[in-house]
N, C-alpha and C positions, 0 to 999 in steps of 0.2 A: 685515802691512800696518799701518801706524800711521795713526790718525785723530786730529785735533785735535777736542776737544769743549769746549763752554763750559757751565758749570753756573751756574744762577741759582737764587736762593731769595728769595721774598717772605716777609714775616713770617707766621708761622703756616701755612706750606705745606711740602710736600716739596721736595726739590731737583729742579729740572727740568734735563734735559740736552738740548742741541741739537748735532747733528753737521753743521756747516756744509757739508762736502763731499758730504753725502748728503741732498739736499733731501727733506723729509718723514720723516727719521729722527730720532725723539725717544725719550727715556726719562725715568724719574724714580726717586727713591729717598728713603727717610726719612732716610738718613745719606749723607755724601759717599761712603763706601766702597760702599754699596749702589747709589748713583746711578751710580758709575763701572762697577761690575759689570753693572748693568742696561744701561748704554750699550754695553758689549762685546757683550751678547746682542742688543741692538737692531741694532747694526751688522752682526753676523753674519747675522741674519734678513733685513735689508734687502739685503745683498749677495747672499745666497742667492736671494732673490726676483728680483733683477736677472739673475743667471746663469740661473735657470730660465726667465725670459722672453726670454733671448737678448740682453739689454741690456748695454751696456758698463758697467764700473765707472767712475764719473766720475773725472776727474783731480783730484788733491788740490792745494789751494793751500797756501802756506806758513803757518805759525802766525802770522808777522808780518802777512801779508795779512789773515788773519781778525781779528787783534787790532785792525787799523785800521778794520774795518767798524763803523760807528756803531750798527748794529742789534744788535751783539753785545757792546757795551760793558757794563761793570759786573759781568761774571761771572768765575768762577774757571776757568782753563784747565787742561786735562789732556790727556794723550796716551793713547789706548787702542789696544792692539795686538790684531789679529785675524788668525789664520792661515787665509787663504782656501783653502789646499790641502785643508782638511777640510770644505769646504762643497760643497753641491749634489751630490747623488747619491753613489753608492758610490765610494770611492777605489780605485785600482788601483796596485799596486807595479810599477814598471818598472825595467829595468836599462839604463842608457845609458853610452856611452863618451864622455868629454869630456877634452880636454887638461888636464893638471894646472894650468897657468897660468890657463886659462879658469875652471876650477872654483874656484880661489882668488879670482878676481875676483868670481864669482857669490856666493861665501860672504861676502866683504867687503860687497858691496852688500846682501845679505839681512840681514847683521848691522846695517848702518846703518839699515835700515828696520824692525828689530825683528821680522823674519820668519824662518821656517825656509827652508832651501834649496828645499824642495818648494813652499812658498807663494810664494816669490819667482819661481821658474821658472814656476809656474802663472800668476801675475799678468802676467809678462813675455810669455808666450805669448798670453794673452787680449788684452793690449794690442796686440801685433803683429797679431793676426788682425783686431781692430777697425780699426786704421789701414789695413790692406790693403783691407778691405771698403769703407771710406770713400773710399780712393783709386781703387778699381775702379768705384765707383758714386757719383760726386760728386752731392751733393744728395739721395741716397736714404738714406744711413746716418744 
């Protein structure tokens, strides 16, 4: 899963990283490389916390939408990829049967998102479950 991050730096400070799609998710680093690496870790921890609490992963906005946000102006933008299939509890290998055409579509979609097949399928399943829960219990989800 790819997340847009914005990196700011004031004079004589470390680089601060904000993840606009994950309210409350921040990180920092003394260099741009360290800041981006720290952002990846912060995103993974934030998402793992959401999953452990049974909360949905927020929908992501486009990079262009974030860049238009006045509160985020003046920073350097980067994209950070996190494989959510490796988050929250122990993983389990499963064997499924999928039509080859569907598997090709899944692989293309995962590639566009910078995810593994497992990560993309995990995110898609969680998103579907969340939408169903909201549809079944309007106003409660």
